[in-house]
PDB file of N, CA, C and O in Angstrom:
ATOM      1  N   MET A   1       0.853  -1.172   0.000  1.00  0.00           N
ATOM      2  CA  MET A   1       0.000   0.000   0.000  1.00  0.00           C
ATOM      3  C   MET A   1       0.896   1.231   0.000  1.00  0.00           C
ATOM      4  O   MET A   1       1.951   1.236   0.635  1.00  0.00           O
ATOM      5  N   LYS A   2       0.479   2.275  -0.712  1.00  0.00           N
ATOM      6  CA  LYS A   2       1.224   3.527  -0.747  1.00  0.00           C
ATOM      7  C   LYS A   2       0.482   4.582   0.061  1.00  0.00           C
ATOM      8  O   LYS A   2      -0.736   4.720  -0.050  1.00  0.00           O
ATOM      9  N   VAL A   3       1.226   5.323   0.873  1.00  0.00           N
ATOM     10  CA  VAL A   3       0.660   6.399   1.689  1.00  0.00           C
ATOM     11  C   VAL A   3       1.595   7.595   1.582  1.00  0.00           C
ATOM     12  O   VAL A   3       2.788   7.485   1.867  1.00  0.00           O
ATOM     13  N   ASN A   4       1.058   8.727   1.175  1.00  0.00           N
ATOM     14  CA  ASN A   4       1.858   9.950   1.024  1.00  0.00           C
ATOM     15  C   ASN A   4       3.121   9.712   0.200  1.00  0.00           C
ATOM     16  O   ASN A   4       4.156  10.325   0.463  1.00  0.00           O
ATOM     17  N   GLY A   5       3.044   8.833  -0.790  1.00  0.00           N
ATOM     18  CA  GLY A   5       4.173   8.544  -1.647  1.00  0.00           C
ATOM     19  C   GLY A   5       5.151   7.512  -1.091  1.00  0.00           C
ATOM     20  O   GLY A   5       6.151   7.200  -1.738  1.00  0.00           O
ATOM     21  N   TYR A   6       4.873   6.980   0.102  1.00  0.00           N
ATOM     22  CA  TYR A   6       5.746   5.987   0.724  1.00  0.00           C
ATOM     23  C   TYR A   6       5.130   4.598   0.601  1.00  0.00           C
ATOM     24  O   TYR A   6       3.930   4.422   0.810  1.00  0.00           O
ATOM     25  N   GLU A   7       5.952   3.622   0.264  1.00  0.00           N
ATOM     26  CA  GLU A   7       5.493   2.234   0.184  1.00  0.00           C
ATOM     27  C   GLU A   7       5.459   1.651   1.590  1.00  0.00           C
ATOM     28  O   GLU A   7       6.497   1.534   2.241  1.00  0.00           O
ATOM     29  N   ILE A   8       4.277   1.286   2.056  1.00  0.00           N
ATOM     30  CA  ILE A   8       4.094   0.724   3.395  1.00  0.00           C
ATOM     31  C   ILE A   8       4.076  -0.795   3.255  1.00  0.00           C
ATOM     32  O   ILE A   8       3.102  -1.378   2.779  1.00  0.00           O
ATOM     33  N   LYS A   9       5.179  -1.428   3.681  1.00  0.00           N
ATOM     34  CA  LYS A   9       5.298  -2.877   3.554  1.00  0.00           C
ATOM     35  C   LYS A   9       6.375  -3.359   4.518  1.00  0.00           C
ATOM     36  O   LYS A   9       7.112  -2.545   5.073  1.00  0.00           O
ATOM     37  N   PRO A  10       6.477  -4.659   4.725  1.00  0.00           N
ATOM     38  CA  PRO A  10       7.529  -5.171   5.604  1.00  0.00           C
ATOM     39  C   PRO A  10       8.911  -4.737   5.096  1.00  0.00           C
ATOM     40  O   PRO A  10       9.164  -4.705   3.892  1.00  0.00           O
ATOM     41  N   HIS A  11       9.785  -4.410   6.033  1.00  0.00           N
ATOM     42  CA  HIS A  11      11.174  -4.027   5.771  1.00  0.00           C
ATOM     43  C   HIS A  11      11.314  -2.747   4.933  1.00  0.00           C
ATOM     44  O   HIS A  11      12.367  -2.507   4.342  1.00  0.00           O
ATOM     45  N   ALA A  12      10.266  -1.933   4.883  1.00  0.00           N
ATOM     46  CA  ALA A  12      10.324  -0.682   4.119  1.00  0.00           C
ATOM     47  C   ALA A  12      11.280   0.305   4.785  1.00  0.00           C
ATOM     48  O   ALA A  12      11.405   0.337   6.010  1.00  0.00           O
ATOM     49  N   ASP A  13      11.949   1.106   3.964  1.00  0.00           N
ATOM     50  CA  ASP A  13      12.803   2.174   4.473  1.00  0.00           C
ATOM     51  C   ASP A  13      11.950   3.437   4.541  1.00  0.00           C
ATOM     52  O   ASP A  13      11.728   4.107   3.533  1.00  0.00           O
ATOM     53  N   LEU A  14      11.480   3.748   5.741  1.00  0.00           N
ATOM     54  CA  LEU A  14      10.609   4.904   5.948  1.00  0.00           C
ATOM     55  C   LEU A  14      11.286   5.951   6.833  1.00  0.00           C
ATOM     56  O   LEU A  14      10.614   6.700   7.543  1.00  0.00           O
ATOM     57  N   LYS A  15      12.617   5.998   6.785  1.00  0.00           N
ATOM     58  CA  LYS A  15      13.342   6.986   7.587  1.00  0.00           C
ATOM     59  C   LYS A  15      12.850   8.385   7.226  1.00  0.00           C
ATOM     60  O   LYS A  15      12.779   8.760   6.056  1.00  0.00           O
ATOM     61  N   TYR A  16      12.518   9.130   8.250  1.00  0.00           N
ATOM     62  CA  TYR A  16      12.108  10.536   8.128  1.00  0.00           C
ATOM     63  C   TYR A  16      10.846  10.739   7.295  1.00  0.00           C
ATOM     64  O   TYR A  16      10.597  11.849   6.824  1.00  0.00           O
ATOM     65  N   ALA A  17      10.048   9.696   7.104  1.00  0.00           N
ATOM     66  CA  ALA A  17       8.795   9.821   6.355  1.00  0.00           C
ATOM     67  C   ALA A  17       7.796  10.671   7.140  1.00  0.00           C
ATOM     68  O   ALA A  17       7.752  10.618   8.369  1.00  0.00           O
ATOM     69  N   ASP A  18       7.008  11.444   6.424  1.00  0.00           N
ATOM     70  CA  ASP A  18       5.955  12.247   7.049  1.00  0.00           C
ATOM     71  C   ASP A  18       4.668  11.439   7.007  1.00  0.00           C
ATOM     72  O   ASP A  18       3.982  11.394   5.986  1.00  0.00           O
ATOM     73  N   LEU A  19       4.348  10.804   8.127  1.00  0.00           N
ATOM     74  CA  LEU A  19       3.165   9.951   8.221  1.00  0.00           C
ATOM     75  C   LEU A  19       2.187  10.471   9.276  1.00  0.00           C
ATOM     76  O   LEU A  19       1.474   9.697   9.914  1.00  0.00           O
ATOM     77  N   ARG A  20       2.166  11.791   9.446  1.00  0.00           N
ATOM     78  CA  ARG A  20       1.254  12.390  10.428  1.00  0.00           C
ATOM     79  C   ARG A  20      -0.200  12.099  10.065  1.00  0.00           C
ATOM     80  O   ARG A  20      -0.616  12.260   8.917  1.00  0.00           O
ATOM     81  N   TYR A  21      -0.967  11.664  11.079  1.00  0.00           N
ATOM     82  CA  TYR A  21      -2.412  11.421  10.987  1.00  0.00           C
ATOM     83  C   TYR A  21      -2.779  10.352   9.943  1.00  0.00           C
ATOM     84  O   TYR A  21      -3.927  10.297   9.503  1.00  0.00           O
ATOM     85  N   VAL A  22      -1.829   9.511   9.547  1.00  0.00           N
ATOM     86  CA  VAL A  22      -2.080   8.472   8.551  1.00  0.00           C
ATOM     87  C   VAL A  22      -2.714   7.253   9.217  1.00  0.00           C
ATOM     88  O   VAL A  22      -2.364   6.892  10.340  1.00  0.00           O
ATOM     89  N   ASN A  23      -3.648   6.627   8.509  1.00  0.00           N
ATOM     90  CA  ASN A  23      -4.280   5.411   9.013  1.00  0.00           C
ATOM     91  C   ASN A  23      -3.410   4.209   8.619  1.00  0.00           C
ATOM     92  O   ASN A  23      -3.435   3.764   7.472  1.00  0.00           O
ATOM     93  N   LEU A  24      -2.646   3.696   9.581  1.00  0.00           N
ATOM     94  CA  LEU A  24      -1.807   2.525   9.368  1.00  0.00           C
ATOM     95  C   LEU A  24      -2.349   1.324  10.146  1.00  0.00           C
ATOM     96  O   LEU A  24      -1.623   0.366  10.412  1.00  0.00           O
ATOM     97  N   ALA A  25      -3.627   1.388  10.504  1.00  0.00           N
ATOM     98  CA  ALA A  25      -4.244   0.304  11.267  1.00  0.00           C
ATOM     99  C   ALA A  25      -4.118  -0.995  10.482  1.00  0.00           C
ATOM    100  O   ALA A  25      -4.533  -1.079   9.326  1.00  0.00           O
ATOM    101  N   GLY A  26      -3.539  -2.008  11.128  1.00  0.00           N
ATOM    102  CA  GLY A  26      -3.393  -3.316  10.521  1.00  0.00           C
ATOM    103  C   GLY A  26      -2.260  -3.433   9.512  1.00  0.00           C
ATOM    104  O   GLY A  26      -2.074  -4.500   8.927  1.00  0.00           O
ATOM    105  N   ALA A  27      -1.498  -2.366   9.291  1.00  0.00           N
ATOM    106  CA  ALA A  27      -0.405  -2.410   8.311  1.00  0.00           C
ATOM    107  C   ALA A  27       0.699  -3.361   8.773  1.00  0.00           C
ATOM    108  O   ALA A  27       0.973  -3.472   9.968  1.00  0.00           O
ATOM    109  N   ASP A  28       1.325  -4.040   7.822  1.00  0.00           N
ATOM    110  CA  ASP A  28       2.436  -4.939   8.131  1.00  0.00           C
ATOM    111  C   ASP A  28       3.736  -4.167   7.953  1.00  0.00           C
ATOM    112  O   ASP A  28       4.227  -4.007   6.836  1.00  0.00           O
ATOM    113  N   LEU A  29       4.287  -3.692   9.062  1.00  0.00           N
ATOM    114  CA  LEU A  29       5.530  -2.922   9.060  1.00  0.00           C
ATOM    115  C   LEU A  29       6.669  -3.718   9.682  1.00  0.00           C
ATOM    116  O   LEU A  29       7.641  -3.145  10.174  1.00  0.00           O
ATOM    117  N   LYS A  30       6.546  -5.017   9.658  1.00  0.00           N
ATOM    118  CA  LYS A  30       7.542  -5.899  10.275  1.00  0.00           C
ATOM    119  C   LYS A  30       8.928  -5.563   9.708  1.00  0.00           C
ATOM    120  O   LYS A  30       9.152  -5.631   8.499  1.00  0.00           O
ATOM    121  N   GLY A  31       9.852  -5.200  10.608  1.00  0.00           N
ATOM    122  CA  GLY A  31      11.229  -4.920  10.212  1.00  0.00           C
ATOM    123  C   GLY A  31      11.430  -3.605   9.486  1.00  0.00           C
ATOM    124  O   GLY A  31      12.536  -3.332   9.020  1.00  0.00           O
ATOM    125  N   ALA A  32      10.399  -2.782   9.374  1.00  0.00           N
ATOM    126  CA  ALA A  32      10.537  -1.493   8.681  1.00  0.00           C
ATOM    127  C   ALA A  32      11.397  -0.532   9.504  1.00  0.00           C
ATOM    128  O   ALA A  32      11.443  -0.617  10.732  1.00  0.00           O
ATOM    129  N   ASP A  33      12.070   0.375   8.814  1.00  0.00           N
ATOM    130  CA  ASP A  33      12.900   1.385   9.473  1.00  0.00           C
ATOM    131  C   ASP A  33      12.123   2.696   9.500  1.00  0.00           C
ATOM    132  O   ASP A  33      11.982   3.370   8.479  1.00  0.00           O
ATOM    133  N   LEU A  34      11.625   3.047  10.677  1.00  0.00           N
ATOM    134  CA  LEU A  34      10.848   4.273  10.868  1.00  0.00           C
ATOM    135  C   LEU A  34      11.633   5.296  11.684  1.00  0.00           C
ATOM    136  O   LEU A  34      11.046   6.213  12.259  1.00  0.00           O
ATOM    137  N   GLU A  35      12.945   5.146  11.738  1.00  0.00           N
ATOM    138  CA  GLU A  35      13.766   6.069  12.527  1.00  0.00           C
ATOM    139  C   GLU A  35      13.589   7.493  12.005  1.00  0.00           C
ATOM    140  O   GLU A  35      13.807   7.768  10.825  1.00  0.00           O
ATOM    141  N   GLY A  36      13.194   8.381  12.894  1.00  0.00           N
ATOM    142  CA  GLY A  36      13.009   9.785  12.538  1.00  0.00           C
ATOM    143  C   GLY A  36      11.711  10.078  11.819  1.00  0.00           C
ATOM    144  O   GLY A  36      11.429  11.240  11.526  1.00  0.00           O
ATOM    145  N   ALA A  37      10.895   9.047  11.518  1.00  0.00           N
ATOM    146  CA  ALA A  37       9.621   9.275  10.837  1.00  0.00           C
ATOM    147  C   ALA A  37       8.665  10.011  11.767  1.00  0.00           C
ATOM    148  O   ALA A  37       8.669   9.792  12.978  1.00  0.00           O
ATOM    149  N   ASN A  38       7.853  10.879  11.194  1.00  0.00           N
ATOM    150  CA  ASN A  38       6.878  11.622  11.974  1.00  0.00           C
ATOM    151  C   ASN A  38       5.559  10.852  11.948  1.00  0.00           C
ATOM    152  O   ASN A  38       4.854  10.842  10.939  1.00  0.00           O
ATOM    153  N   LEU A  39       5.237  10.207  13.070  1.00  0.00           N
ATOM    154  CA  LEU A  39       4.024   9.409  13.205  1.00  0.00           C
ATOM    155  C   LEU A  39       2.994  10.090  14.091  1.00  0.00           C
ATOM    156  O   LEU A  39       2.073   9.438  14.582  1.00  0.00           O
ATOM    157  N   TYR A  40       3.136  11.394  14.301  1.00  0.00           N
ATOM    158  CA  TYR A  40       2.241  12.124  15.188  1.00  0.00           C
ATOM    159  C   TYR A  40       0.793  11.926  14.727  1.00  0.00           C
ATOM    160  O   TYR A  40       0.445  12.243  13.589  1.00  0.00           O
ATOM    161  N   GLY A  41      -0.022  11.412  15.603  1.00  0.00           N
ATOM    162  CA  GLY A  41      -1.447  11.231  15.315  1.00  0.00           C
ATOM    163  C   GLY A  41      -1.763  10.048  14.403  1.00  0.00           C
ATOM    164  O   GLY A  41      -2.927   9.835  14.063  1.00  0.00           O
ATOM    165  N   ALA A  42      -0.754   9.272  13.999  1.00  0.00           N
ATOM    166  CA  ALA A  42      -0.994   8.121  13.122  1.00  0.00           C
ATOM    167  C   ALA A  42      -1.700   7.012  13.896  1.00  0.00           C
ATOM    168  O   ALA A  42      -1.445   6.809  15.083  1.00  0.00           O
ATOM    169  N   ASP A  43      -2.591   6.296  13.206  1.00  0.00           N
ATOM    170  CA  ASP A  43      -3.307   5.176  13.815  1.00  0.00           C
ATOM    171  C   ASP A  43      -2.548   3.895  13.499  1.00  0.00           C
ATOM    172  O   ASP A  43      -2.543   3.437  12.357  1.00  0.00           O
ATOM    173  N   LEU A  44      -1.907   3.315  14.513  1.00  0.00           N
ATOM    174  CA  LEU A  44      -1.146   2.079  14.362  1.00  0.00           C
ATOM    175  C   LEU A  44      -1.868   0.892  15.009  1.00  0.00           C
ATOM    176  O   LEU A  44      -1.247  -0.128  15.309  1.00  0.00           O
ATOM    177  N   THR A  45      -3.167   1.030  15.220  1.00  0.00           N
ATOM    178  CA  THR A  45      -3.948  -0.024  15.854  1.00  0.00           C
ATOM    179  C   THR A  45      -3.823  -1.325  15.057  1.00  0.00           C
ATOM    180  O   THR A  45      -4.151  -1.375  13.872  1.00  0.00           O
ATOM    181  N   GLY A  46      -3.346  -2.371  15.727  1.00  0.00           N
ATOM    182  CA  GLY A  46      -3.237  -3.672  15.093  1.00  0.00           C
ATOM    183  C   GLY A  46      -2.121  -3.799  14.071  1.00  0.00           C
ATOM    184  O   GLY A  46      -2.014  -4.829  13.404  1.00  0.00           O
ATOM    185  N   ALA A  47      -1.290  -2.776  13.933  1.00  0.00           N
ATOM    186  CA  ALA A  47      -0.182  -2.846  12.983  1.00  0.00           C
ATOM    187  C   ALA A  47       0.869  -3.839  13.480  1.00  0.00           C
ATOM    188  O   ALA A  47       1.086  -3.964  14.685  1.00  0.00           O
ATOM    189  N   VAL A  48       1.513  -4.538  12.559  1.00  0.00           N
ATOM    190  CA  VAL A  48       2.575  -5.472  12.893  1.00  0.00           C
ATOM    191  C   VAL A  48       3.876  -4.674  12.945  1.00  0.00           C
ATOM    192  O   VAL A  48       4.348  -4.167  11.927  1.00  0.00           O
ATOM    193  N   LEU A  49       4.451  -4.570  14.150  1.00  0.00           N
ATOM    194  CA  LEU A  49       5.635  -3.744  14.354  1.00  0.00           C
ATOM    195  C   LEU A  49       6.835  -4.559  14.822  1.00  0.00           C
ATOM    196  O   LEU A  49       7.829  -3.987  15.270  1.00  0.00           O
ATOM    197  N   GLU A  50       6.760  -5.879  14.726  1.00  0.00           N
ATOM    198  CA  GLU A  50       7.842  -6.742  15.171  1.00  0.00           C
ATOM    199  C   GLU A  50       9.133  -6.400  14.401  1.00  0.00           C
ATOM    200  O   GLU A  50       9.163  -6.428  13.171  1.00  0.00           O
ATOM    201  N   GLY A  51      10.186  -6.079  15.152  1.00  0.00           N
ATOM    202  CA  GLY A  51      11.475  -5.765  14.552  1.00  0.00           C
ATOM    203  C   GLY A  51      11.559  -4.392  13.920  1.00  0.00           C
ATOM    204  O   GLY A  51      12.565  -4.052  13.298  1.00  0.00           O
ATOM    205  N   THR A  52      10.507  -3.601  14.075  1.00  0.00           N
ATOM    206  CA  THR A  52      10.491  -2.260  13.485  1.00  0.00           C
ATOM    207  C   THR A  52      11.380  -1.324  14.285  1.00  0.00           C
ATOM    208  O   THR A  52      11.394  -1.365  15.515  1.00  0.00           O
ATOM    209  N   ILE A  53      12.114  -0.488  13.586  1.00  0.00           N
ATOM    210  CA  ILE A  53      12.970   0.513  14.229  1.00  0.00           C
ATOM    211  C   ILE A  53      12.136   1.777  14.380  1.00  0.00           C
ATOM    212  O   ILE A  53      11.704   2.379  13.398  1.00  0.00           O
ATOM    213  N   LEU A  54      11.920   2.167  15.635  1.00  0.00           N
ATOM    214  CA  LEU A  54      11.110   3.353  15.935  1.00  0.00           C
ATOM    215  C   LEU A  54      11.911   4.341  16.745  1.00  0.00           C
ATOM    216  O   LEU A  54      12.808   3.963  17.498  1.00  0.00           O
ATOM    217  N   GLU A  55      11.587   5.593  16.589  1.00  0.00           N
ATOM    218  CA  GLU A  55      12.170   6.664  17.401  1.00  0.00           C
ATOM    219  C   GLU A  55      11.087   7.709  17.592  1.00  0.00           C
ATOM    220  O   GLU A  55      10.439   8.117  16.627  1.00  0.00           O
ATOM    221  N   LYS A  56      10.887   8.137  18.808  1.00  0.00           N
ATOM    222  CA  LYS A  56       9.861   9.140  19.087  1.00  0.00           C
ATOM    223  C   LYS A  56      10.287  10.487  18.531  1.00  0.00           C
ATOM    224  O   LYS A  56      11.423  10.920  18.721  1.00  0.00           O
ATOM    225  N   LYS A  57       9.362  11.146  17.840  1.00  0.00           N
ATOM    226  CA  LYS A  57       9.623  12.469  17.294  1.00  0.00           C
ATOM    227  C   LYS A  57       8.441  13.352  17.651  1.00  0.00           C
ATOM    228  O   LYS A  57       7.297  13.029  17.331  1.00  0.00           O
ATOM    229  N   GLU A  58       8.713  14.445  18.301  1.00  0.00           N
ATOM    230  CA  GLU A  58       7.650  15.364  18.719  1.00  0.00           C
ATOM    231  C   GLU A  58       7.179  16.207  17.538  1.00  0.00           C
ATOM    232  O   GLU A  58       7.959  16.525  16.640  1.00  0.00           O
ATOM    233  N   GLU A  59       5.918  16.558  17.547  1.00  0.00           N
ATOM    234  CA  GLU A  59       5.346  17.442  16.545  1.00  0.00           C
ATOM    235  C   GLU A  59       5.901  18.849  16.769  1.00  0.00           C
ATOM    236  O   GLU A  59       5.851  19.360  17.888  1.00  0.00           O
ATOM    237  N   PRO A  60       6.426  19.479  15.719  1.00  0.00           N
ATOM    238  CA  PRO A  60       6.907  20.856  15.882  1.00  0.00           C
ATOM    239  C   PRO A  60       5.768  21.775  16.310  1.00  0.00           C
ATOM    240  O   PRO A  60       4.623  21.593  15.896  1.00  0.00           O
ATOM    241  N   GLN A  61       6.087  22.750  17.131  1.00  0.00           N
ATOM    242  CA  GLN A  61       5.071  23.662  17.663  1.00  0.00           C
ATOM    243  C   GLN A  61       4.308  24.366  16.545  1.00  0.00           C
ATOM    244  O   GLN A  61       3.103  24.585  16.670  1.00  0.00           O
ATOM    245  N   ASP A  62       4.987  24.725  15.454  1.00  0.00           N
ATOM    246  CA  ASP A  62       4.311  25.412  14.353  1.00  0.00           C
ATOM    247  C   ASP A  62       3.197  24.556  13.772  1.00  0.00           C
ATOM    248  O   ASP A  62       2.137  25.077  13.428  1.00  0.00           O
ATOM    249  N   ASP A  63       3.422  23.232  13.656  1.00  0.00           N
ATOM    250  CA  ASP A  63       2.399  22.343  13.128  1.00  0.00           C
ATOM    251  C   ASP A  63       1.201  22.259  14.062  1.00  0.00           C
ATOM    252  O   ASP A  63       0.058  22.190  13.608  1.00  0.00           O
ATOM    253  N   ILE A  64       1.461  22.263  15.362  1.00  0.00           N
ATOM    254  CA  ILE A  64       0.368  22.225  16.339  1.00  0.00           C
ATOM    255  C   ILE A  64      -0.452  23.508  16.244  1.00  0.00           C
ATOM    256  O   ILE A  64      -1.682  23.463  16.252  1.00  0.00           O
ATOM    257  N   ASP A  65       0.222  24.645  16.154  1.00  0.00           N
ATOM    258  CA  ASP A  65      -0.480  25.922  16.037  1.00  0.00           C
ATOM    259  C   ASP A  65      -1.324  25.968  14.763  1.00  0.00           C
ATOM    260  O   ASP A  65      -2.448  26.470  14.778  1.00  0.00           O
ATOM    261  N   LEU A  66      -0.781  25.445  13.666  1.00  0.00           N
ATOM    262  CA  LEU A  66      -1.523  25.410  12.404  1.00  0.00           C
ATOM    263  C   LEU A  66      -2.757  24.533  12.534  1.00  0.00           C
ATOM    264  O   LEU A  66      -3.835  24.907  12.070  1.00  0.00           O
ATOM    265  N   LYS A  67      -2.611  23.364  13.164  1.00  0.00           N
ATOM    266  CA  LYS A  67      -3.741  22.458  13.348  1.00  0.00           C
ATOM    267  C   LYS A  67      -4.833  23.111  14.206  1.00  0.00           C
ATOM    268  O   LYS A  67      -6.020  22.979  13.910  1.00  0.00           O
ATOM    269  N   ILE A  68      -4.425  23.809  15.262  1.00  0.00           N
ATOM    270  CA  ILE A  68      -5.391  24.506  16.117  1.00  0.00           C
ATOM    271  C   ILE A  68      -6.139  25.552  15.313  1.00  0.00           C
ATOM    272  O   ILE A  68      -7.356  25.681  15.439  1.00  0.00           O
ATOM    273  N   LYS A  69      -5.413  26.308  14.478  1.00  0.00           N
ATOM    274  CA  LYS A  69      -6.055  27.341  13.660  1.00  0.00           C
ATOM    275  C   LYS A  69      -7.054  26.712  12.687  1.00  0.00           C
ATOM    276  O   LYS A  69      -8.152  27.237  12.501  1.00  0.00           O
ATOM    277  N   GLU A  70      -6.676  25.582  12.062  1.00  0.00           N
ATOM    278  CA  GLU A  70      -7.576  24.891  11.139  1.00  0.00           C
ATOM    279  C   GLU A  70      -8.842  24.427  11.859  1.00  0.00           C
ATOM    280  O   GLU A  70      -9.944  24.560  11.327  1.00  0.00           O
ATOM    281  N   LEU A  71      -8.688  23.881  13.071  1.00  0.00           N
ATOM    282  CA  LEU A  71      -9.841  23.412  13.832  1.00  0.00           C
ATOM    283  C   LEU A  71     -10.736  24.574  14.260  1.00  0.00           C
ATOM    284  O   LEU A  71     -11.961  24.448  14.260  1.00  0.00           O
ATOM    285  N   GLU A  72     -10.130  25.701  14.624  1.00  0.00           N
ATOM    286  CA  GLU A  72     -10.917  26.876  15.001  1.00  0.00           C
ATOM    287  C   GLU A  72     -11.733  27.390  13.815  1.00  0.00           C
ATOM    288  O   GLU A  72     -12.889  27.782  13.978  1.00  0.00           O
ATOM    289  N   GLU A  73     -11.126  27.389  12.611  1.00  0.00           N
ATOM    290  CA  GLU A  73     -11.843  27.825  11.409  1.00  0.00           C
ATOM    291  C   GLU A  73     -13.001  26.886  11.082  1.00  0.00           C
ATOM    292  O   GLU A  73     -14.083  27.325  10.694  1.00  0.00           O
ATOM    293  N   GLU A  74     -12.753  25.587  11.247  1.00  0.00           N
ATOM    294  CA  GLU A  74     -13.807  24.601  11.001  1.00  0.00           C
ATOM    295  C   GLU A  74     -14.952  24.779  11.990  1.00  0.00           C
ATOM    296  O   GLU A  74     -16.119  24.703  11.604  1.00  0.00           O
ATOM    297  N   LEU A  75     -14.634  25.013  13.255  1.00  0.00           N
ATOM    298  CA  LEU A  75     -15.653  25.238  14.276  1.00  0.00           C
ATOM    299  C   LEU A  75     -16.480  26.475  13.945  1.00  0.00           C
ATOM    300  O   LEU A  75     -17.699  26.471  14.118  1.00  0.00           O
ATOM    301  N   LYS A  76     -15.824  27.536  13.470  1.00  0.00           N
ATOM    302  CA  LYS A  76     -16.537  28.761  13.101  1.00  0.00           C
ATOM    303  C   LYS A  76     -17.543  28.473  11.978  1.00  0.00           C
ATOM    304  O   LYS A  76     -18.661  28.988  11.993  1.00  0.00           O
ATOM    305  N   LYS A  77     -17.136  27.643  11.003  1.00  0.00           N
ATOM    306  CA  LYS A  77     -18.047  27.286   9.910  1.00  0.00           C
ATOM    307  C   LYS A  77     -19.286  26.579  10.456  1.00  0.00           C
ATOM    308  O   LYS A  77     -20.408  26.877  10.046  1.00  0.00           O
ATOM    309  N   TYR A  78     -19.078  25.640  11.385  1.00  0.00           N
ATOM    310  CA  TYR A  78     -20.217  24.921  11.969  1.00  0.00           C
ATOM    311  C   TYR A  78     -21.111  25.859  12.761  1.00  0.00           C
ATOM    312  O   TYR A  78     -22.336  25.743  12.709  1.00  0.00           O
ATOM    313  N   LYS A  79     -20.513  26.783  13.488  1.00  0.00           N
ATOM    314  CA  LYS A  79     -21.311  27.753  14.246  1.00  0.00           C
ATOM    315  C   LYS A  79     -22.137  28.616  13.299  1.00  0.00           C
ATOM    316  O   LYS A  79     -23.294  28.923  13.586  1.00  0.00           O
ATOM    317  N   ASP A  80     -21.540  29.010  12.160  1.00  0.00           N
ATOM    318  CA  ASP A  80     -22.270  29.805  11.175  1.00  0.00           C
ATOM    319  C   ASP A  80     -23.431  29.015  10.577  1.00  0.00           C
ATOM    320  O   ASP A  80     -24.503  29.573  10.340  1.00  0.00           O
ATOM    321  N   ILE A  81     -23.228  27.731  10.335  1.00  0.00           N
ATOM    322  CA  ILE A  81     -24.291  26.876   9.797  1.00  0.00           C
ATOM    323  C   ILE A  81     -25.428  26.765  10.808  1.00  0.00           C
ATOM    324  O   ILE A  81     -26.597  26.876  10.439  1.00  0.00           O
ATOM    325  N   VAL A  82     -25.096  26.549  12.077  1.00  0.00           N
ATOM    326  CA  VAL A  82     -26.119  26.446  13.133  1.00  0.00           C
ATOM    327  C   VAL A  82     -26.891  27.751  13.235  1.00  0.00           C
ATOM    328  O   VAL A  82     -28.115  27.734  13.373  1.00  0.00           O
ATOM    329  N   LYS A  83     -26.199  28.877  13.170  1.00  0.00           N
ATOM    330  CA  LYS A  83     -26.869  30.180  13.243  1.00  0.00           C
ATOM    331  C   LYS A  83     -27.826  30.350  12.070  1.00  0.00           C
ATOM    332  O   LYS A  83     -28.949  30.821  12.247  1.00  0.00           O
ATOM    333  N   SER A  84     -27.388  29.968  10.875  1.00  0.00           N
ATOM    334  CA  SER A  84     -28.239  30.077   9.687  1.00  0.00           C
ATOM    335  C   SER A  84     -29.470  29.200   9.814  1.00  0.00           C
ATOM    336  O   SER A  84     -30.568  29.614   9.444  1.00  0.00           O
ATOM    337  N   LEU A  85     -29.299  27.995  10.333  1.00  0.00           N
ATOM    338  CA  LEU A  85     -30.445  27.095  10.515  1.00  0.00           C
ATOM    339  C   LEU A  85     -31.420  27.649  11.542  1.00  0.00           C
ATOM    340  O   LEU A  85     -32.636  27.571  11.363  1.00  0.00           O
ATOM    341  N   LYS A  86     -30.878  28.210  12.622  1.00  0.00           N
ATOM    342  CA  LYS A  86     -31.765  28.813  13.631  1.00  0.00           C
ATOM    343  C   LYS A  86     -32.540  29.979  13.047  1.00  0.00           C
ATOM    344  O   LYS A  86     -33.731  30.137  13.317  1.00  0.00           O
ATOM    345  N   ASP A  87     -31.858  30.809  12.235  1.00  0.00           N
ATOM    346  CA  ASP A  87     -32.512  31.942  11.590  1.00  0.00           C
ATOM    347  C   ASP A  87     -33.643  31.475  10.676  1.00  0.00           C
ATOM    348  O   ASP A  87     -34.711  32.086  10.644  1.00  0.00           O
ATOM    349  N   LEU A  88     -33.406  30.388   9.931  1.00  0.00           N
ATOM    350  CA  LEU A  88     -34.423  29.834   9.050  1.00  0.00           C
ATOM    351  C   LEU A  88     -35.633  29.345   9.825  1.00  0.00           C
ATOM    352  O   LEU A  88     -36.776  29.565   9.425  1.00  0.00           O
ATOM    353  N   LEU A  89     -35.361  28.670  10.949  1.00  0.00           N
ATOM    354  CA  LEU A  89     -36.453  28.155  11.762  1.00  0.00           C
ATOM    355  C   LEU A  89     -37.268  29.251  12.421  1.00  0.00           C
ATOM    356  O   LEU A  89     -38.469  29.097  12.644  1.00  0.00           O
ATOM    357  N   ASN A  90     -36.611  30.358  12.731  1.00  0.00           N
ATOM    358  CA  ASN A  90     -37.304  31.462  13.403  1.00  0.00           C
ATOM    359  C   ASN A  90     -37.976  32.439  12.443  1.00  0.00           C
ATOM    360  O   ASN A  90     -38.652  33.367  12.886  1.00  0.00           O
ATOM    361  N   SER A  91     -37.799  32.243  11.125  1.00  0.00           N
ATOM    362  CA  SER A  91     -38.410  33.198  10.170  1.00  0.00           C
ATOM    363  C   SER A  91     -39.740  32.713   9.652  1.00  0.00           C
ATOM    364  O   SER A  91     -40.376  33.394   8.849  1.00  0.00           O
TER     365      SER A  91
END
């Protein structure tokens, strides 16, 4: 399987891959090299990680701030939709 241009398979070389928020549930990563890969928010539920090389990498603060801004904008859209629906119901 390919994700963000990376081949996800046993023994894959995924050094420094950007796999943030990727769904890797059930993926077979046996023996893969994930050293330095960014797995922040990735779903590894049920993934086969036997022999996998892992290293924890923190999400840069700028990325967190960007994500917060995106979520705030999305929330504003939903609030605007709710307001419009209330206005329709009250007219």
